[in-house]
N, C-alpha and C positions, 0 to 999 in steps of 0.2 A: 402936864406933859407938853414938852416943846415939840415943834415939828421935826426937829432932828431926832428926838427920841422915837417919834412915830415911825420915821423911815428906818431907824436902826432896828426897831421891833419888826417892822415889815420884812426887812431883808434877812433878819435872823430866823424868822418863822417860815417865810415863803421862798427865800433865795433872792439873790440880787437882781435877777432878770424877771422872774415871775411876779415878784412883789410889785413891780412897776406896771406890768400887764394887768394884774389884778386891780391895782389902784385906778387904772384908766378904763376898765371895762366892767367891773362888777357893780351892778345897781343894788344899793342897800335899801330895802323897803323900809327899814327902821328910820332911815334918813330921807324919806320922801322920794325914793328911787334915785337919789344922787349916787354917783360913783364916789369913792374916797377922794379922788383928785378934785372933783367938782365941789365936794363938801369942804375940803381945805380951802379952795379958792373963794368960797362963799363965807368963810370965817367960822365954820363949825369947829368946835374945840377938837384938837387932835385926839385927846383921850376918848371923847364920845365916838369919834369915827373908828378908832382902834377897837373899842369894846363892841361896837356894832358889827364890825368885820369879824372879830373873834367869834361872836355868837353865830353869824351867818356861815362861817367856815368850820364850825364845831371845834375850835381850838380849845383844848382843855384849860380850865380856869387857872391851873397852876402855872401856865405859860403866859398869862395875860400881862404880867409885869415885865416881861421881856428878859433878856439875858443880863446877868450881873456884869457890871462894868468895874474893872479894876481901877482903883484910885491912882492918879498920876503921882510919880515921885516929885517932891518939890526941891 
């Protein structure tokens, strides 16, 4: 997962505003109480952060892969 995919998933699941508040304020015990933003800055893999956040927020497993992205026309 790329960082851009992480943010796309965050915004799709939590909304464009709340996703950034959540990333800056929610301490994830699974990641040593780092916030998602801190974990990204420390080089933790975005997928690991996303999955920890999904577990902490009780996001249903079927939504962990994020929204489908339509392929671009060439």
